[in-house]
GUVEX-651661 format. One line per field, with one value per atom (N, C-alpha, C, O): residue number from 0; residue in one letter; atom name; x, z, y. Coordinates in pm, whole numbers. Atoms other than C-alpha are relative to their C-alpha. Last residue first. Layout:
BEGIN
resi	(NUM;...)
resn	(a;...)
name	(CA;...)
u	(X;...)
w	(Z;...)
v	(Y;...)
REM end
This chain:
BEGIN
resi	(211;211;211;211;210;210;210;210;209;209;209;209;208;208;208;208;207;207;207;207;206;206;206;206;205;205;205;205;204;204;204;204;203;203;203;203;202;202;202;202;201;201;201;201;200;200;200;200;199;199;199;199;198;198;198;198;197;197;197;197;196;196;196;196;195;195;195;195;194;194;194;194;193;193;193;193;192;192;192;192;191;191;191;191;190;190;190;190;189;189;189;189;188;188;188;188;187;187;187;187;186;186;186;186;185;185;185;185;184;184;184;184;183;183;183;183;182;182;182;182;181;181;181;181;180;180;180;180;179;179;179;179;178;178;178;178;177;177;177;177;176;176;176;176;175;175;175;175;174;174;174;174;173;173;173;173;172;172;172;172;171;171;171;171;170;170;170;170;169;169;169;169;168;168;168;168;167;167;167;167;166;166;166;166;165;165;165;165;164;164;164;164;163;163;163;163;162;162;162;162;161;161;161;161;160;160;160;160;159;159;159;159;158;158;158;158;157;157;157;157;156;156;156;156;155;155;155;155;154;154;154;154;153;153;153;153;152;152;152;152;151;151;151;151;150;150;150;150;149;149;149;149;148;148;148;148;147;147;147;147;146;146;146;146;145;145;145;145;144;144;144;144;143;143;143;143;142;142;142;142;141;141;141;141;140;140;140;140;139;139;139;139;138;138;138;138;137;137;137;137;136;136;136;136;135;135;135;135;134;134;134;134;133;133;133;133;132;132;132;132;131;131;131;131;130;130;130;130;129;129;129;129;128;128;128;128;127;127;127;127;126;126;126;126;125;125;125;125;124;124;124;124;123;123;123;123;122;122;122;122;121;121;121;121;120;120;120;120;119;119;119;119;118;118;118;118;117;117;117;117;116;116;116;116;115;115;115;115;114;114;114;114;113;113;113;113;112;112;112;112;111;111;111;111;110;110;110;110;109;109;109;109;108;108;108;108;107;107;107;107;106;106;106;106;105;105;105;105;104;104;104;104;103;103;103;103;102;102;102;102;101;101;101;101;100;100;100;100;99;99;99;99;98;98;98;98;97;97;97;97;96;96;96;96;95;95;95;95;94;94;94;94;93;93;93;93;92;92;92;92;91;91;91;91;90;90;90;90;89;89;89;89;88;88;88;88;87;87;87;87;86;86;86;86;85;85;85;85;84;84;84;84;83;83;83;83;82;82;82;82;81;81;81;81;80;80;80;80;79;79;79;79;78;78;78;78;77;77;77;77;76;76;76;76;75;75;75;75;74;74;74;74;73;73;73;73;72;72;72;72;71;71;71;71;70;70;70;70;69;69;69;69;68;68;68;68;67;67;67;67;66;66;66;66;65;65;65;65;64;64;64;64;63;63;63;63;62;62;62;62;61;61;61;61;60;60;60;60;59;59;59;59;58;58;58;58;57;57;57;57;56;56;56;56;55;55;55;55;54;54;54;54;53;53;53;53;52;52;52;52;51;51;51;51;50;50;50;50;49;49;49;49;48;48;48;48;47;47;47;47;46;46;46;46;45;45;45;45;44;44;44;44;43;43;43;43;42;42;42;42;41;41;41;41;40;40;40;40;39;39;39;39;38;38;38;38;37;37;37;37;36;36;36;36;35;35;35;35;34;34;34;34;33;33;33;33;32;32;32;32;31;31;31;31;30;30;30;30;29;29;29;29;28;28;28;28;27;27;27;27;26;26;26;26;25;25;25;25;24;24;24;24;23;23;23;23;22;22;22;22;21;21;21;21;20;20;20;20;19;19;19;19;18;18;18;18;17;17;17;17;16;16;16;16;15;15;15;15;14;14;14;14;13;13;13;13;12;12;12;12;11;11;11;11;10;10;10;10;9;9;9;9;8;8;8;8;7;7;7;7;6;6;6;6;5;5;5;5;4;4;4;4;3;3;3;3;2;2;2;2;1;1;1;1;0;0;0;0)
resn	(f;f;f;f;l;l;l;l;i;i;i;i;d;d;d;d;s;s;s;s;n;n;n;n;e;e;e;e;g;g;g;g;h;h;h;h;i;i;i;i;i;i;i;i;l;l;l;l;v;v;v;v;p;p;p;p;c;c;c;c;d;d;d;d;i;i;i;i;r;r;r;r;a;a;a;a;y;y;y;y;f;f;f;f;d;d;d;d;w;w;w;w;l;l;l;l;s;s;s;s;k;k;k;k;s;s;s;s;q;q;q;q;k;k;k;k;h;h;h;h;e;e;e;e;g;g;g;g;m;m;m;m;a;a;a;a;h;h;h;h;l;l;l;l;k;k;k;k;p;p;p;p;d;d;d;d;t;t;t;t;k;k;k;k;m;m;m;m;c;c;c;c;y;y;y;y;q;q;q;q;c;c;c;c;d;d;d;d;n;n;n;n;e;e;e;e;k;k;k;k;k;k;k;k;v;v;v;v;s;s;s;s;c;c;c;c;k;k;k;k;t;t;t;t;v;v;v;v;f;f;f;f;k;k;k;k;w;w;w;w;e;e;e;e;d;d;d;d;d;d;d;d;s;s;s;s;l;l;l;l;t;t;t;t;g;g;g;g;l;l;l;l;g;g;g;g;k;k;k;k;r;r;r;r;s;s;s;s;e;e;e;e;r;r;r;r;f;f;f;f;f;f;f;f;q;q;q;q;e;e;e;e;a;a;a;a;e;e;e;e;d;d;d;d;l;l;l;l;g;g;g;g;s;s;s;s;f;f;f;f;t;t;t;t;v;v;v;v;d;d;d;d;k;k;k;k;r;r;r;r;s;s;s;s;l;l;l;l;k;k;k;k;g;g;g;g;e;e;e;e;v;v;v;v;r;r;r;r;s;s;s;s;l;l;l;l;g;g;g;g;g;g;g;g;h;h;h;h;e;e;e;e;l;l;l;l;t;t;t;t;a;a;a;a;g;g;g;g;v;v;v;v;d;d;d;d;n;n;n;n;l;l;l;l;i;i;i;i;i;i;i;i;k;k;k;k;n;n;n;n;i;i;i;i;l;l;l;l;s;s;s;s;g;g;g;g;f;f;f;f;g;g;g;g;g;g;g;g;y;y;y;y;f;f;f;f;l;l;l;l;g;g;g;g;m;m;m;m;g;g;g;g;i;i;i;i;m;m;m;m;g;g;g;g;g;g;g;g;f;f;f;f;s;s;s;s;t;t;t;t;g;g;g;g;i;i;i;i;y;y;y;y;n;n;n;n;v;v;v;v;k;k;k;k;e;e;e;e;v;v;v;v;k;k;k;k;n;n;n;n;q;q;q;q;t;t;t;t;r;r;r;r;i;i;i;i;v;v;v;v;e;e;e;e;i;i;i;i;f;f;f;f;v;v;v;v;a;a;a;a;l;l;l;l;h;h;h;h;r;r;r;r;v;v;v;v;f;f;f;f;a;a;a;a;e;e;e;e;p;p;p;p;k;k;k;k;y;y;y;y;d;d;d;d;e;e;e;e;p;p;p;p;h;h;h;h;d;d;d;d;f;f;f;f;w;w;w;w;d;d;d;d;s;s;s;s;n;n;n;n;g;g;g;g;r;r;r;r;g;g;g;g;i;i;i;i;l;l;l;l;d;d;d;d;v;v;v;v;a;a;a;a;y;y;y;y;i;i;i;i;r;r;r;r;c;c;c;c;d;d;d;d;i;i;i;i;g;g;g;g;r;r;r;r;k;k;k;k;h;h;h;h;a;a;a;a;d;d;d;d;d;d;d;d;i;i;i;i;g;g;g;g;r;r;r;r;v;v;v;v;r;r;r;r;r;r;r;r;q;q;q;q;y;y;y;y;w;w;w;w;q;q;q;q;k;k;k;k;w;w;w;w;l;l;l;l;l;l;l;l;h;h;h;h;m;m;m;m)
name	(N;CA;C;O;N;CA;C;O;N;CA;C;O;N;CA;C;O;N;CA;C;O;N;CA;C;O;N;CA;C;O;N;CA;C;O;N;CA;C;O;N;CA;C;O;N;CA;C;O;N;CA;C;O;N;CA;C;O;N;CA;C;O;N;CA;C;O;N;CA;C;O;N;CA;C;O;N;CA;C;O;N;CA;C;O;N;CA;C;O;N;CA;C;O;N;CA;C;O;N;CA;C;O;N;CA;C;O;N;CA;C;O;N;CA;C;O;N;CA;C;O;N;CA;C;O;N;CA;C;O;N;CA;C;O;N;CA;C;O;N;CA;C;O;N;CA;C;O;N;CA;C;O;N;CA;C;O;N;CA;C;O;N;CA;C;O;N;CA;C;O;N;CA;C;O;N;CA;C;O;N;CA;C;O;N;CA;C;O;N;CA;C;O;N;CA;C;O;N;CA;C;O;N;CA;C;O;N;CA;C;O;N;CA;C;O;N;CA;C;O;N;CA;C;O;N;CA;C;O;N;CA;C;O;N;CA;C;O;N;CA;C;O;N;CA;C;O;N;CA;C;O;N;CA;C;O;N;CA;C;O;N;CA;C;O;N;CA;C;O;N;CA;C;O;N;CA;C;O;N;CA;C;O;N;CA;C;O;N;CA;C;O;N;CA;C;O;N;CA;C;O;N;CA;C;O;N;CA;C;O;N;CA;C;O;N;CA;C;O;N;CA;C;O;N;CA;C;O;N;CA;C;O;N;CA;C;O;N;CA;C;O;N;CA;C;O;N;CA;C;O;N;CA;C;O;N;CA;C;O;N;CA;C;O;N;CA;C;O;N;CA;C;O;N;CA;C;O;N;CA;C;O;N;CA;C;O;N;CA;C;O;N;CA;C;O;N;CA;C;O;N;CA;C;O;N;CA;C;O;N;CA;C;O;N;CA;C;O;N;CA;C;O;N;CA;C;O;N;CA;C;O;N;CA;C;O;N;CA;C;O;N;CA;C;O;N;CA;C;O;N;CA;C;O;N;CA;C;O;N;CA;C;O;N;CA;C;O;N;CA;C;O;N;CA;C;O;N;CA;C;O;N;CA;C;O;N;CA;C;O;N;CA;C;O;N;CA;C;O;N;CA;C;O;N;CA;C;O;N;CA;C;O;N;CA;C;O;N;CA;C;O;N;CA;C;O;N;CA;C;O;N;CA;C;O;N;CA;C;O;N;CA;C;O;N;CA;C;O;N;CA;C;O;N;CA;C;O;N;CA;C;O;N;CA;C;O;N;CA;C;O;N;CA;C;O;N;CA;C;O;N;CA;C;O;N;CA;C;O;N;CA;C;O;N;CA;C;O;N;CA;C;O;N;CA;C;O;N;CA;C;O;N;CA;C;O;N;CA;C;O;N;CA;C;O;N;CA;C;O;N;CA;C;O;N;CA;C;O;N;CA;C;O;N;CA;C;O;N;CA;C;O;N;CA;C;O;N;CA;C;O;N;CA;C;O;N;CA;C;O;N;CA;C;O;N;CA;C;O;N;CA;C;O;N;CA;C;O;N;CA;C;O;N;CA;C;O;N;CA;C;O;N;CA;C;O;N;CA;C;O;N;CA;C;O;N;CA;C;O;N;CA;C;O;N;CA;C;O;N;CA;C;O;N;CA;C;O;N;CA;C;O;N;CA;C;O;N;CA;C;O;N;CA;C;O;N;CA;C;O;N;CA;C;O;N;CA;C;O;N;CA;C;O;N;CA;C;O;N;CA;C;O;N;CA;C;O;N;CA;C;O;N;CA;C;O;N;CA;C;O;N;CA;C;O;N;CA;C;O;N;CA;C;O;N;CA;C;O;N;CA;C;O;N;CA;C;O;N;CA;C;O;N;CA;C;O;N;CA;C;O;N;CA;C;O;N;CA;C;O;N;CA;C;O;N;CA;C;O;N;CA;C;O;N;CA;C;O;N;CA;C;O;N;CA;C;O;N;CA;C;O;N;CA;C;O;N;CA;C;O;N;CA;C;O;N;CA;C;O;N;CA;C;O;N;CA;C;O;N;CA;C;O;N;CA;C;O;N;CA;C;O;N;CA;C;O;N;CA;C;O;N;CA;C;O;N;CA;C;O;N;CA;C;O;N;CA;C;O;N;CA;C;O)
u	(165;-1303;-59;-181;77;-944;-105;-115;-87;-812;-131;-236;142;-1021;82;106;-17;-792;-91;-201;18;-823;30;70;134;-796;-64;-186;-41;-559;-147;-233;107;-728;68;52;81;-464;-65;-23;21;-472;-4;-101;96;-347;16;106;48;-272;-51;-152;55;-157;4;110;-42;-122;12;10;23;-277;74;75;-124;-336;-8;-124;-107;-514;101;181;52;-846;119;108;15;-691;10;109;-204;-571;-16;75;-78;-917;107;155;51;-1095;63;82;-220;-858;-37;36;20;-1225;169;241;-69;-1147;-21;-16;-42;-1395;55;-26;157;-1466;99;196;61;-1204;-169;-285;124;-943;-91;-97;62;-665;-103;-145;132;-369;-129;-93;2;21;-223;-298;139;40;-56;-113;145;136;-66;-168;123;445;-156;-247;110;558;-31;-78;115;685;-72;-193;-1;983;-158;-251;121;969;26;76;-64;1275;-84;-71;24;1118;127;191;122;1285;-29;25;32;1523;-146;-235;86;1666;-21;33;60;1923;-165;-255;-19;2186;-70;-30;-102;2040;68;76;-33;1820;76;97;-47;1903;17;119;-72;1661;83;9;-34;1408;128;189;89;1224;55;1;-44;1504;-81;-44;-174;1607;-54;-27;-7;1225;103;77;79;1162;38;64;-36;1464;-69;-4;-129;1338;69;104;-5;1045;62;82;53;1165;-60;-53;-111;1407;-42;25;-57;1122;142;179;-186;983;33;16;-124;649;74;63;-84;264;175;211;-15;122;38;59;-141;200;-4;67;33;-109;66;16;10;11;-89;-180;9;156;2;84;59;75;39;-10;160;114;-40;-151;49;421;-98;-172;29;583;-88;-138;48;546;-72;-195;96;724;-172;-288;22;958;-95;-161;56;1042;-64;-130;140;1022;-35;-120;69;1312;-168;-259;59;1504;-121;-199;-91;1516;-12;-123;-160;1396;59;136;-36;1149;76;168;-180;1012;-11;-81;-8;692;146;239;-127;663;54;118;-153;487;110;232;-28;166;175;249;-21;15;93;127;-83;97;-17;80;-146;-11;98;212;-56;-363;138;196;-18;-367;38;137;-146;-325;35;154;-101;-615;127;212;16;-827;108;173;-139;-746;12;124;-123;-866;95;197;-28;-1172;75;54;-20;-1263;44;56;87;-1251;65;181;-52;-1026;-155;-243;79;-1193;78;102;61;-951;-79;-40;21;-691;-87;-44;-16;-487;-69;-5;84;-386;-64;-83;32;-142;-86;-68;-6;-134;-54;-175;84;59;-13;74;11;191;-94;-153;100;316;-41;31;91;523;-143;-255;95;549;-4;-68;-108;812;-70;-4;-75;511;115;169;27;290;69;44;-132;491;-43;42;-49;214;102;167;-108;149;66;186;62;-172;53;-3;95;8;-69;-98;-95;306;-87;-60;4;-27;91;72;130;-140;29;-43;-44;235;-145;-129;-106;207;34;93;68;-117;104;68;74;15;-26;-19;-72;293;-63;-16;-54;56;107;160;67;-108;57;54;75;152;-33;51;21;308;-128;-233;98;454;-32;42;58;577;-41;-94;128;757;-19;58;42;971;-88;-186;106;1005;33;90;58;1268;-125;-182;160;1558;-69;-30;10;1978;-186;-223;29;2017;-2;29;-152;2213;-41;42;-122;1940;120;196;10;1620;121;144;-3;1744;-10;64;-117;1815;13;100;-89;1472;148;212;49;1271;104;151;-44;1447;-33;27;-134;1339;81;188;-2;969;155;193;6;976;64;150;-136;1091;37;135;-133;832;130;244;34;549;129;198;-36;675;-4;90;-138;630;85;201;-91;324;103;182;-21;183;75;152;94;271;-44;24;-6;534;-188;-278;-44;612;-38;-32;143;339;59;-17;131;554;-78;-145;102;854;-103;-100;9;1192;-99;-103;42;1155;36;47;88;1343;7;108;-11;1682;-138;-204;-13;1653;-45;-123;-142;1761;24;120;-165;1413;72;38;-15;1140;135;241;132;1035;48;45;6;1149;-40;-155;23;1119;8;-16;103;1268;-17;82;-67;1350;-82;-198;125;1314;34;157;-39;1492;-86;-202;127;1440;80;193;-34;1651;-104;-197;28;1474;99;132;-161;1414;-50;-125;7;1192;56;99;53;1157;2;-26;150;1114;-39;-149;56;1438;-114;-139;-82;1515;-60;-131;81;1245;57;5;9;1422;-77;-143;-109;1515;32;140;35;1184;155;182;148;1114;19;-87;-53;1486;-148;-134;-47;1323;70;100;-133;1109;98;87;-73;762;129;117;-109;599;54;62;-33;351;120;196;62;362;21;139;33;630;-149;-186;1;766;-126;-240;38;930;-65;-34;2;1028;-69;-127;105;1120;48;139;-41;1362;-143;-252;152;1331;-5;-2)
w	(9;734;18;15;-122;717;-85;-202;-149;528;67;103;-103;176;120;134;-142;34;13;-3;14;-272;100;85;126;-232;-24;-38;157;74;-80;-63;93;400;-124;-193;141;636;-69;-50;150;969;-94;-132;109;1160;-22;-18;99;1560;-174;-186;162;1816;-131;-168;119;2122;-144;-242;-56;2380;-72;7;-1;2248;45;56;-58;2452;-39;25;-137;2278;90;148;55;1986;74;78;-21;2169;-54;-26;-145;2298;34;127;-58;1958;139;200;-92;1798;70;168;-13;1584;133;187;-136;1366;30;-41;-53;1089;124;208;-16;1068;45;120;29;1023;-14;-50;41;1041;8;76;122;1087;61;171;-11;1356;-110;-157;-107;1430;-30;17;-163;1266;119;223;25;922;167;230;-124;1129;-84;-63;-109;1023;80;193;-1;704;120;116;-42;823;-69;-68;-53;533;128;64;-152;366;90;141;-50;40;159;212;-64;-140;21;-36;-171;-392;38;-18;-43;-593;88;198;84;-824;36;-45;129;-634;-126;-207;18;-281;-120;-135;-56;-98;-57;13;47;-244;94;153;-3;-101;-92;-186;-2;-132;33;66;-11;-62;6;82;-150;-75;38;153;-63;-409;119;180;46;-580;109;186;-54;-413;-1;107;-83;-610;103;165;-10;-904;140;192;-29;-868;7;127;-115;-840;57;174;-89;-1114;81;151;36;-1370;147;196;141;-1242;17;116;30;-991;-103;-152;137;-1005;36;53;85;-688;-89;-105;-5;-419;-91;-74;-93;-415;4;23;80;-729;87;27;-53;-508;-41;-24;-182;-588;71;171;-3;-981;183;235;73;-970;-9;-14;-56;-683;-44;35;-168;-805;34;44;19;-1143;94;70;52;-995;-41;-18;-147;-801;-47;46;-147;-1105;27;-17;35;-1256;31;62;-42;-974;-90;-35;31;-1044;34;80;49;-999;-62;-156;111;-729;-61;-13;76;-432;-193;-282;138;-245;-27;37;131;-19;-99;-186;-80;294;-124;-123;148;56;97;99;25;378;-52;-20;-51;452;-38;-45;52;126;93;63;114;186;-27;-82;-30;507;-103;-106;-63;371;52;52;56;181;8;-72;83;455;-51;-7;-21;618;-62;-108;24;315;112;87;168;330;29;150;-17;736;-143;-152;76;740;1;19;151;968;1;86;95;1251;-136;-219;-126;1505;-81;-66;-112;1242;110;160;-80;972;97;122;27;628;63;18;134;759;-36;2;4;1135;-142;-162;115;1182;-15;-8;149;1530;-116;-118;52;1752;-99;-184;4;2034;-112;-80;119;2153;-3;91;121;2396;-95;-167;85;2570;2;43;101;2454;96;63;23;2632;-75;-116;-35;2795;-7;95;-74;2634;60;65;-113;2520;62;159;-97;2375;55;166;-104;2200;130;247;-89;2078;93;215;-109;1880;114;213;-65;1706;110;232;-84;1657;69;175;-136;1501;97;214;-42;1253;163;275;-71;1173;77;190;-203;1129;46;151;-36;821;154;267;123;768;17;36;7;1107;-96;-90;101;1101;-13;-43;43;1481;-162;-190;10;1648;-158;-248;141;1859;-73;-12;39;2258;-136;-160;-98;2498;-33;46;36;2301;102;161;-127;2392;20;85;68;2076;119;103;62;2220;-95;-177;-97;2516;-165;-170;-33;2233;139;195;66;1985;109;107;25;2218;-80;-53;-122;2395;-47;9;-9;2073;131;144;153;1989;-4;-75;-35;2348;-141;-111;-59;2224;28;10;41;1896;182;187;75;2061;-11;37;-120;2374;-136;-92;-143;2102;75;75;118;1860;55;40;13;2135;-67;-42;-112;2220;-20;31;-34;1899;73;43;-68;1919;-7;74;100;1679;87;71;-2;1932;-2;77;-86;1881;49;91;118;1541;102;50;23;1754;-46;-23;23;1661;-15;-99;-155;1632;-52;-166;-37;1334;100;165;-26;1317;-21;-45;-144;1131;23;-53;-62;795;154;214;117;615;79;120;94;875;-54;-9;96;1161;-146;-236;36;1382;-84;-123;-128;1347;-17;-134;22;1050;95;130;-93;1206;-71;-98;42;1036;42;56;-60;1173;-49;-11;-8;959;56;16;-73;1119;-8;73;-209;955;-17;-129;-35;615;155;237;-171;451;92;146;-88;88;126;181;20;-123;105;147;176;-201;52;40;-2;197;-144;-155;-30;170;-3;-24;57;-93;59;-12;-14;192;-101;-92;-10;279;-29;1;97;121;91;86;76;311;-144;-255;0;578;-98;-111;-69;495;9;-84;44;402;47;158;96;498;-65;-184;-26;755;-34;51;-9;694;21;17;99;772;36;150;22;1056;-93;-73;112;1024;-24;-133;19;1366;-122;-153;10;1339;-53;-128;-41;1529;-90;-33;-23;1393;8;-105)
v	(11;685;136;152;-83;680;36;71;20;381;44;-9;108;359;-60;-179;117;659;-70;-17;134;838;-101;-216;-9;1211;-166;-179;26;1162;-69;-156;84;1274;-12;89;31;1443;-101;-215;105;1505;15;82;-42;1810;-205;-290;117;1761;48;117;-47;2040;-141;-192;-97;1864;49;-25;-97;1638;108;202;-125;1336;126;166;-17;1112;110;178;-91;1133;26;134;-117;934;93;166;-74;656;116;194;-11;569;71;136;-99;697;0;105;-58;483;36;26;-198;277;-9;-92;-3;-36;143;243;-129;-121;66;106;-82;-497;157;171;78;-849;156;139;-87;-695;-29;73;-21;-969;76;42;27;-1020;63;170;-169;-900;-12;74;29;-1222;56;24;66;-1130;-13;14;-95;-939;-9;71;2;-1268;99;95;45;-1229;-33;-57;96;-989;-67;13;20;-720;-139;-232;-11;-664;55;166;-139;-806;-35;-126;-13;-1069;111;206;-135;-1098;-56;-120;-62;-1436;112;124;-60;-1555;48;69;-15;-1613;71;154;113;-1586;49;171;132;-1371;-107;-206;76;-1023;-143;-178;65;-756;-122;-153;152;-572;-4;98;37;-218;-173;-254;-13;35;-113;-136;10;-68;-14;-117;133;-69;-50;-142;100;238;-104;-157;17;380;-67;-150;77;243;-10;-116;136;347;-6;11;29;692;-139;-178;-2;679;-12;-87;152;606;-35;-141;-10;911;-129;-200;-23;895;-92;-205;3;940;41;158;-127;885;-47;-167;-79;645;130;230;-76;489;91;202;-155;323;75;133;-165;86;87;177;14;-260;155;207;70;-261;20;39;-56;-37;-9;89;-135;-210;112;192;7;-527;75;80;16;-404;-51;-17;-143;-291;18;120;-49;-663;156;202;85;-800;91;169;5;-565;-12;65;-125;-615;85;162;-141;-954;143;171;53;-1321;95;73;33;-1235;18;84;-41;-1326;24;-24;-48;-1321;3;51;68;-1591;53;-5;46;-1437;-71;-91;133;-1319;56;155;152;-1189;-114;-228;41;-821;-190;-265;14;-769;-32;-67;98;-887;34;-59;154;-745;-68;-141;27;-400;-113;-146;-23;-460;17;-20;56;-510;-77;-172;85;-258;-111;-129;-33;-56;-125;-191;13;-224;60;62;160;-217;-78;-200;44;185;-177;-214;78;308;-56;-71;144;544;-8;80;105;749;-53;-169;-69;887;-84;-188;114;740;89;191;144;878;-113;-226;-7;1127;-150;-265;133;1196;-33;-16;2;1500;-161;-248;148;1549;105;213;-37;1879;-156;-208;-124;1876;10;52;-67;1512;120;167;-51;1412;45;119;-170;1476;10;112;-71;1180;165;280;-47;922;169;249;-64;761;66;90;73;485;84;61;135;618;-49;-101;-88;933;-73;-29;-59;726;44;18;50;518;59;50;36;753;-102;-97;-161;833;-23;-16;24;415;168;191;65;457;-16;-28;-69;757;-76;-26;-52;508;83;93;68;230;86;49;109;506;-70;-21;52;746;-103;-192;131;954;-18;46;-2;1295;-216;-310;127;1378;12;120;-41;1747;-188;-218;29;1628;59;102;95;1736;16;122;49;1908;-102;-177;-73;1956;-96;-197;-112;1903;67;164;-103;1706;125;243;-44;1379;150;189;-56;1385;12;108;-140;1466;2;110;-151;1238;112;210;-15;929;146;229;-44;994;7;96;-144;978;69;182;-71;643;165;246;8;496;73;128;-55;571;73;188;-126;430;128;216;25;100;135;193;-48;152;-11;3;-113;220;27;129;-82;-84;170;248;-12;-286;87;121;-93;-155;-46;33;-159;-244;61;152;-99;-605;142;204;-166;-789;-28;-110;-70;-1097;169;264;-16;-1313;120;207;-32;-1421;102;191;7;-1500;93;214;138;-1454;-82;-171;109;-1106;-160;-205;66;-965;-31;-59;105;-680;-34;67;77;-371;-134;-190;40;-286;-49;-99;-86;-251;-68;-180;-78;-379;-5;-49;73;-657;75;-9;94;-386;-99;-84;55;-23;-154;-186;75;110;-63;-125;110;475;-85;-55;126;828;-120;-125;169;1107;-110;-124;104;1450;-113;-144;198;1747;-81;-84;-24;2115;-118;-158;-32;2269;-19;32;3;2088;-20;-122;-89;2199;17;123;-39;1878;161;196;-75;1850;52;172;-132;1769;69;169;-102;1537;141;250;-123;1347;80;156;-79;1066;113;170;-90;977;122;239;-58;661;170;232;-84;553;73;125;-179;532;46;165;-38;200;131;211;-135;183;-28;-81;50;-164;112;80;144;-37;-69;-114;75;335;-162;-198;-20;596;-132;-161;114;735;-65;-24;56;1042;-116;-165;143;1242;15;119;101;1573;-111;-144;103;1836;-102;-96;86;2202;-186;-235)
REM end
């Protein structure tokens, strides 16, 4: 089985490194979309549009299909990753997907949760004097990740920041991503969700403030 795993807005591909350890028996593909992780950044903030991410992901899926001689892939999308998954169907790329799991995202999203995520994205100047300070930041701001061990928090930190200079670390996220727009009200994605024409599973986190 070929599984494409797209994380939430600020999560990097290394966040699913231990998936096989958790009993997932398949070939897993993950991608840092432009502006995140180790991928390049757009020169202009206005280029960060959902349709651009959808097109990039569709190309990536085509590469998977060609290299492995498969017709479709299964898709897991968390939060923004799930929105991009729905966008694949809305944009006419639904034939690439066999089954889809939407994790903490669906047809209607809550204003409060969206504003919280936007608040994180708007912090354009976040820097850290060292990995210990960065880890403390993630422990406080990523409590929704659940109960992680000390080693797991260190792993999250290591995969989320990069050394900016001799004395500072910064996020592996383009600050220009905040330009994608503000969420002043709850958001309906029914037009996107209605285009899904394959088996779909929606997962609602116990303490989620995003999925309505």
